[in-house]
N, C-alpha and C positions, 0 to 999 in steps of 0.2 A: 661415328660409330659404324662398325661393320656388322652386318648380319651374316649368317651362313650362306646367303645366296650371292655374295659378291658385292660389287660396288653399287651404291644406291643411285648414283648419277653416272651416266655414260655420255660419251660424245654425241651419240644419236639423240639423246634427250634434248640437247641444246641446238643441234643442227637440223632437226626435223622441220620441214616447212609447215607452218601453221595456216597459211593462206588456203582456204578451202576451194577457192576458184582455180587455184594452181595455174594462173596465167591465162585463163580462158578469155580474158578481155583483149589479149594480144593475138594477132594473126600468127599462123604457124611459121611464116617466113617474113623477113623484112620486106616492105614494099619497095618497088623499083624507084629510083630517084631520077630527076627531081619531081616532087609533087607540090601542088599548090592547093590550099584550101579555098574552095569557091565562096565560102561564107565570110571568113575573117581575113583571108590573104596570107596566113602563115605558110611557110615553106618547109618541106621536108627535105633536108640536105645533110649528107654525111651522117645518116641514121638518127637525126634529131629534128624536132620541129623548132624552127627559129622564126623571128620576125622577118618580114619581107626586106626591110632596109639592111639587115645584116646577112642576108642569105647569099648574095652574089649569084644571081640566076645565070643560067648558061647563056652564052652568046653564040651567034652564028652556027658553028660546026656541031654543037651538041644538040641532043634531042630536046624539043620543047617540053615544058613541064606538063604532067598529067594533072588535070583538075579533079580533086577529090574532097573529102570532108575530113578535117582533123579530129583527133579524139575529143578535144574540148567541145567542138561544135556538135559532135554526136552526143555527148553527155548533156549538153544544154537542150538539144532537141528531144532527147528521151527523158529529161528531167531526172537524172540519176546523179545526185551530188555525192561527193566523197568527203566533204568537209562541212561542218556546221559551226557557226559562231553565234552564241547566244549572249545578248547584251541586255542588262537590266539595271534598274535603280533610278533614283531621282536625279543623279548626275547626268544620266543619259537624256532625260526629258529636258533638262536645263541647257545641255550642250549638244543637242541632237545634230544640228547642221555641221558643227565642227567635227564631230566624231565621224559622220558620214563622209565628209571631205577627207579626213585622215585615212579612212579605210579605202576610199577610192584611189587616193594617191599611192598608198602602199600596194594596192593591186596593180596599178599602172607600172610601178617600179618592178614588181615581181614579174610582170609580163615581159619585161625586157630580157630577163634571164630564161624564163620558161613561158612561152605564149600559150601553152595548154592549161595553165593555171589561171582561171578566170572566175569572177563572181557570177553565179547563175541568177540569184534573186535576192531581193530585199523584202522582208515580210515583217509586219507588225502584228504579232499574235494577240497582244492586248496593250493597254495603255502603259507606257513606261518600259516596253520591251521591244527588242529588235532581233530578228533572226536573219543572218546572212548565210547563204548556201554557196559553196564553191565547188569547182570541178576537181580539185586535188586536195588531199589532206595536208599537203605542205603549205598551200596558200592559207588555209584556215589557221594553221599554226603560226604562220608569219603575221597574219592580221592580229591574232591574239597577242603576239609579242610586241607589235607596234602599239597596240592599244594599251598594254600594260606599261610600256615605257613612257608613253606620252601622258596618260591619264591616271596612272596608278590603279588602285582598286584591287579587288580580289579576283585572281585569275586561276583557272583550273583547266587542265587538259585531260581528256579521256580518249584513249585510242582503242579501237577494236582489233583484236588479234585474229578474229575469224575472217575479216575482209578488210580491205584498205579503207578505213573510215576514221575520221577524227572529229571530236566534239570539243569545242573550246567554250568555256563559260566565263563571262566577265560580269562583275557586279560592283557598283559603287553607289553609295547613298550620299 
């Protein structure tokens, strides 16, 4: 239906940036290359953070890498997670060690693709519950998918449109 004021939805309605931070977490310019994280050993090469074994550090003629701190280590130090995975239910208490190993293995595999996605903390808010915080919303989503595929149960994703944040809820009795 059209009203007298024109189209109800326009292109600007859908292309407007919703992120209120508007990229404030990023520096104004890309850092010089190569850089190495002094904490975890990740390497910034070709405008991406990669693991040290896949980076191909410079040899002889190139400048030595600058030692810095990667975004994941900064988030861990500041304790500012971007992903939360909430696990609950009697199945969790019965298979706690297996589930933790599953999530650790998935986080290790995810780090091969993106070393800035890491688990920050494992917390037990109460009996039969587990909270896993991550440095990226993508890792939280990936952990939830792995858990849903391996253990079934009820899985729900909530994404914040105001800032880059994901909450994943998993429950199985």
